[in-house]
C-alpha positions as CSV (number, residue, x, y, z in Angstrom):
1,M,3.1,4.6,-12.6
2,V,4.0,2.8,-9.4
3,S,1.3,4.5,-7.4
4,S,-2.2,3.3,-9.2
5,R,-0.5,-0.1,-8.9
6,G,0.0,0.8,-5.3
7,Q,-3.4,1.8,-4.6
8,I,-4.6,-1.4,-6.4
9,F,-2.7,-3.6,-4.0
10,F,-3.1,-1.9,-1.0
11,T,-7.3,-2.0,-1.2
12,L,-6.8,-6.0,-2.5
13,S,-4.1,-6.6,0.4
14,V,-1.2,-8.0,-2.3
15,G,1.8,-7.4,-0.9
16,M,1.2,-7.7,2.5
17,G,1.0,-10.3,5.3
18,T,-3.1,-9.6,5.5
19,I,-3.6,-11.7,2.4
20,Q,-1.5,-15.1,4.0
21,C,-3.4,-14.1,7.2
22,Y,-6.7,-14.8,5.3
23,A,-5.3,-18.0,3.3
24,S,-4.6,-19.8,6.7
25,Y,-8.2,-19.8,7.7
26,V,-9.4,-21.4,4.2
27,R,-9.6,-25.2,4.8
28,S,-8.1,-27.3,1.8
29,K,-11.2,-28.1,0.1
30,D,-12.3,-24.3,-0.2
31,D,-12.8,-22.6,-3.8
32,I,-9.7,-20.4,-4.0
33,A,-10.6,-19.3,-7.7
34,L,-14.1,-18.5,-7.0
35,N,-13.5,-16.6,-3.5
36,A,-10.6,-14.7,-5.1
37,V,-12.7,-13.6,-8.2
38,S,-16.0,-12.6,-6.2
39,A,-13.8,-10.8,-3.3
40,G,-11.6,-8.8,-6.3
41,F,-14.6,-8.2,-8.3
42,M,-16.6,-6.6,-5.6
43,N,-14.2,-4.9,-3.8
44,E,-13.1,-3.2,-7.3
45,F,-17.0,-2.3,-7.9
46,V,-17.7,-0.9,-4.8
47,E,-14.7,1.3,-4.6
48,V,-14.2,2.5,-8.0
49,V,-17.8,2.3,-9.5
50,F,-20.2,3.5,-6.1
51,G,-17.1,5.7,-4.8
52,S,-16.7,7.2,-7.6
53,L,-20.4,7.6,-8.4
54,I,-20.5,9.6,-5.0
55,V,-17.3,11.4,-4.7
56,I,-16.3,12.7,-8.2
57,P,-19.7,14.3,-9.0
58,I,-19.8,16.3,-6.3
59,A,-16.4,17.3,-6.3
60,A,-16.7,18.1,-10.0
61,G,-20.1,19.9,-9.7
62,Y,-18.7,22.0,-6.9
63,L,-15.0,22.8,-8.1
64,G,-14.7,21.7,-11.5
65,V,-13.2,18.9,-13.6
66,D,-9.5,19.7,-13.5
67,W,-9.3,20.4,-9.9
68,S,-11.0,17.1,-9.1
69,K,-8.2,15.3,-11.3
70,E,-5.6,17.1,-9.6
71,N,-6.8,16.8,-6.1
72,A,-7.6,13.2,-6.2
73,G,-6.9,10.8,-3.3
74,F,-6.1,11.1,0.3
75,G,-6.6,14.9,0.4
76,M,-10.5,14.6,-1.5
77,A,-11.5,12.1,0.8
78,F,-10.3,14.1,4.4
79,Q,-9.9,17.6,2.9
80,T,-12.1,18.1,0.1
81,M,-15.1,16.1,0.8
82,P,-16.1,18.0,4.1
83,Y,-15.4,21.3,2.6
84,L,-18.3,20.3,0.1
85,F,-20.4,19.2,2.9
86,E,-20.3,22.4,4.5
87,Q,-22.0,23.8,1.3
88,W,-25.2,21.9,1.9
89,G,-26.2,23.6,5.2
90,P,-25.8,22.7,8.9
91,A,-28.3,19.6,9.2
92,L,-27.5,18.0,5.9
93,S,-23.7,18.4,6.4
94,V,-23.3,17.0,9.8
95,I,-25.3,13.6,8.2
96,A,-23.4,13.7,5.4
97,G,-20.0,14.0,7.5
98,V,-21.5,11.3,9.8
99,M,-21.9,8.9,7.2
100,W,-18.8,9.9,5.3
101,F,-16.2,9.5,8.2
102,G,-18.4,6.5,9.5
103,L,-17.9,4.4,6.3
104,I,-14.2,5.5,6.1
105,F,-13.6,4.6,9.8
106,F,-15.2,1.0,9.6
107,A,-13.2,0.3,6.6
108,G,-9.8,1.5,8.2
109,I,-10.8,-0.5,11.5
110,T,-11.5,-3.6,9.5
111,S,-8.1,-3.5,7.9
112,S,-6.3,-2.4,10.8
113,L,-7.8,-5.8,12.5
114,A,-6.6,-7.9,9.5
115,M,-3.3,-6.2,9.3
116,G,-2.5,-6.7,12.9
117,T,-3.5,-10.8,12.7
118,P,-0.4,-11.6,11.1
119,W,1.7,-10.2,13.7
120,M,-0.2,-11.8,16.5
121,G,-0.1,-15.1,14.3
122,F,3.5,-14.9,14.1
123,M,4.2,-14.2,17.8
124,R,2.1,-16.4,19.2
125,D,3.5,-19.4,16.6
126,E,7.5,-18.5,16.9
127,F,7.6,-16.9,20.5
128,K,4.4,-18.7,22.5
129,W,2.9,-14.6,23.3
130,N,-0.8,-15.1,23.9
131,Q,-3.4,-13.1,22.1
132,K,-3.5,-10.5,24.6
133,K,-0.2,-9.7,24.5
134,G,0.3,-9.7,20.7
135,A,-2.8,-7.4,20.5
136,W,-1.2,-4.9,22.7
137,S,2.2,-4.9,21.3
138,F,0.9,-4.3,17.6
139,G,-1.3,-1.4,19.0
140,L,1.7,-0.3,20.9
141,I,4.2,-0.2,17.6
142,T,1.0,1.1,15.1
143,L,0.7,3.8,18.1
144,M,4.2,5.1,18.0
145,M,4.4,5.0,14.1
146,G,1.1,6.5,13.6
147,L,1.4,9.2,15.7
148,P,4.1,11.0,13.7
149,T,1.9,10.9,10.5
150,V,-0.9,13.1,12.9
151,I,1.6,15.1,14.5
152,F,3.7,16.0,12.0
153,Y,1.4,15.9,9.1
154,Q,2.4,19.1,7.3
155,Q,5.4,18.1,7.5
156,G,4.9,15.6,5.0
157,V,5.5,12.4,7.3
158,F,2.1,10.9,6.5
159,D,3.0,11.4,2.4
160,E,6.5,9.4,3.2
161,Y,4.8,6.7,4.6
162,D,2.3,6.2,1.9
163,Y,4.7,6.6,-0.8
164,W,7.2,4.2,1.0
165,A,4.8,1.7,2.4
166,G,1.8,2.1,1.3
167,T,3.1,2.1,-2.6
168,V,6.6,1.5,-3.4
169,S,6.9,-1.4,-1.1
170,L,3.6,-2.9,-2.0
171,V,4.7,-3.6,-5.7
172,V,8.2,-4.8,-4.7
173,F,6.5,-7.5,-1.9
174,A,4.1,-8.2,-4.9
175,L,6.9,-9.0,-7.1
176,A,8.8,-11.0,-4.5
177,E,5.4,-13.3,-3.7
178,T,4.6,-13.9,-7.1
179,I,8.6,-15.3,-7.6
180,L,7.7,-17.1,-4.4
181,F,4.7,-18.7,-5.5
182,A,5.3,-19.4,-9.0
183,W,9.0,-20.7,-9.0
184,I,10.2,-21.1,-5.5
185,F,7.0,-22.7,-4.3
186,G,6.5,-24.2,-7.7
187,M,4.0,-23.5,-10.2
188,N,2.9,-27.5,-10.5
189,K,2.3,-27.4,-6.8
190,G,0.9,-23.9,-6.8
191,W,-1.7,-24.8,-9.8
192,K,-2.7,-27.6,-8.0
193,E,-3.7,-25.7,-4.7
194,I,-5.5,-23.3,-6.5
195,N,-7.8,-25.7,-8.6
196,Q,-8.2,-28.0,-5.6
197,G,-11.8,-28.2,-4.5
198,G,-12.9,-25.6,-6.9
199,D,-16.4,-25.0,-8.4
200,I,-14.9,-22.7,-11.5
201,K,-12.3,-24.2,-13.9
202,I,-9.4,-21.7,-13.6
203,P,-8.4,-21.2,-17.7
204,S,-4.6,-22.7,-18.8
205,I,-3.3,-19.3,-19.6
206,Y,-3.2,-18.4,-16.2
207,R,-0.9,-20.6,-15.4
208,F,1.6,-19.0,-18.2
209,I,0.7,-15.8,-17.2
210,I,1.3,-16.2,-13.1
211,K,4.1,-17.6,-13.8
212,W,6.0,-15.3,-16.4
213,V,3.4,-12.5,-17.4
214,T,3.0,-11.1,-13.9
215,P,6.2,-10.9,-12.6
216,L,7.4,-9.4,-15.6
217,L,5.2,-6.7,-15.8
218,L,5.6,-6.0,-12.3
219,L,9.5,-5.9,-12.7
220,F,8.6,-3.4,-15.9
221,V,6.0,-1.6,-13.4
222,F,8.8,-0.9,-10.6
223,I,12.1,-0.3,-13.2
224,G,9.5,1.9,-15.1
225,S,8.9,3.9,-11.7
226,L,12.2,4.1,-11.1
227,V,14.0,5.7,-13.7
228,T,10.7,8.0,-15.1
229,P,12.1,10.0,-17.5
230,L,11.4,14.2,-17.4
231,N,7.5,14.8,-17.6
232,N,7.1,10.7,-18.4
233,D,8.3,11.5,-21.9
234,W,9.4,8.2,-22.9
235,L,10.1,8.9,-26.4
236,G,11.6,12.0,-25.7
237,A,14.0,10.3,-23.5
238,I,15.6,7.5,-25.7
239,Q,16.0,10.2,-28.5
240,N,17.4,13.0,-26.8
241,G,19.0,11.6,-23.7
242,W,17.5,10.7,-19.8
243,V,16.6,12.9,-17.5
244,L,15.2,11.6,-14.5
245,D,11.7,12.9,-13.5
246,N,11.4,14.1,-9.9
247,S,8.3,11.5,-9.6
248,S,10.9,8.4,-10.1
249,I,12.2,6.8,-7.1
250,I,15.4,7.6,-7.7
251,K,14.8,11.5,-7.4
252,Q,12.2,10.7,-4.4
253,L,15.0,8.8,-2.9
254,T,17.4,11.7,-3.2
255,N,14.6,14.4,-2.2
256,A,15.7,16.1,-5.6
257,G,12.1,17.9,-5.8
258,L,12.4,19.3,-2.3
259,K,16.0,20.2,-2.4
260,E,15.0,22.1,-5.8
261,Q,12.6,24.2,-4.5
262,I,14.9,25.4,-1.7
263,A,17.4,26.3,-4.1
264,V,15.2,28.5,-6.0
265,A,13.2,29.9,-3.1
266,T,13.7,33.4,-1.5
267,D,11.0,34.0,1.0
268,P,12.7,32.7,4.5
269,V,9.6,31.5,5.8
270,L,9.3,28.8,2.9
271,I,12.9,28.1,2.7
272,K,12.5,27.1,6.4
273,T,9.4,25.1,5.9
274,L,11.1,23.3,3.1
275,E,14.1,22.6,5.0
276,E,11.4,21.2,8.1
277,K,10.1,18.9,5.5
278,L,12.9,17.6,4.0
279,H,14.5,16.7,7.4
280,Y,11.0,15.0,8.8
281,S,11.3,13.1,5.6
282,L,14.6,11.6,6.6
283,I,13.1,10.8,9.9
284,A,10.3,8.9,8.5
285,R,12.1,7.2,6.3
286,F,14.6,6.4,9.1
287,M,11.4,5.0,11.3
288,L,10.1,2.7,8.3
289,L,13.6,1.3,8.1
290,A,13.9,0.8,11.9
291,L,10.5,-1.1,11.8
292,F,11.5,-3.3,8.8
293,A,14.7,-4.2,10.5
294,G,13.3,-4.8,13.8
295,I,10.6,-6.9,11.9
296,S,13.6,-8.9,9.7
297,W,15.6,-9.5,13.0
298,L,12.6,-11.0,14.7
299,V,12.5,-13.5,11.5
300,Y,15.6,-14.5,11.5
301,V,15.5,-15.3,15.4
302,A,12.2,-17.3,14.7
303,Y,14.0,-19.0,11.8
304,Q,17.2,-19.9,14.6
305,K,14.9,-21.2,16.7
306,R,13.1,-23.6,14.7
307,I,16.1,-24.8,13.4
308,K,17.5,-25.6,16.9
309,E,14.1,-26.8,17.9
310,G,14.8,-29.5,15.1
311,R,11.5,-28.1,13.4
312,I,13.8,-27.0,10.4
313,K,16.3,-29.4,8.5
314,L,19.6,-27.9,6.6
């Protein structure tokens, strides 16, 4: 449940610092509503419609519809598509590969730049770092966090990053942002900001949706993913007792699926591989927690610094 929502949030920059970065460049009289609608529509149209028209027919034509359903996502983009391109012959496969990975590269590099800007802006505003120092520090942190996903990809480090940072966290942060906007900042002030300078009028129903429906829906998604029942059988769980599925966040947190595979495995090589994967998953989580703790500490230091300078009055 949470994985599909995480992908939507990621591609729209919801639940991460990039959306706030973009907002800082918007003038007070700019049309927030129209920009949001056009950006969201065009992004999803190009990604879902155009992307699906290219990738899914090719994969389904060569490997079948069932296989395409089971292997959608990262594996299809970086493993399946190169294999399929090879079936087109040496010349056409090179052209298709350059175009395909060229598009992925530009999509990734632009997203990376957007994700780095909040860090650079924060370090500049709070600690007086120049742009060069901020860029180098962001690059170094990215390199340190990113290399393990490449070196230990087979051990599942990338999957851990993707699940906790790119899926679960986005839903949690999106919920926090919604609460901060609608309840802490205030819906009255927020609604005024949204409509200020707008060329289109947002229907009043969205005032209710933003304040009540969105946070409740996100909370429902998170809780549902937290306690997903076995085989996603909600009715059976209510009637016959609740047994958590290995895809639930609680089971993922305890690595229940991996431990079950280790328990039933008989091949020593397979057991060693699974134990390595379990070991590296814990290291990956520690690195993510260390990064989060470090950023939180910097925010706390900046907050205390503002108090001392009199920029925040308690």
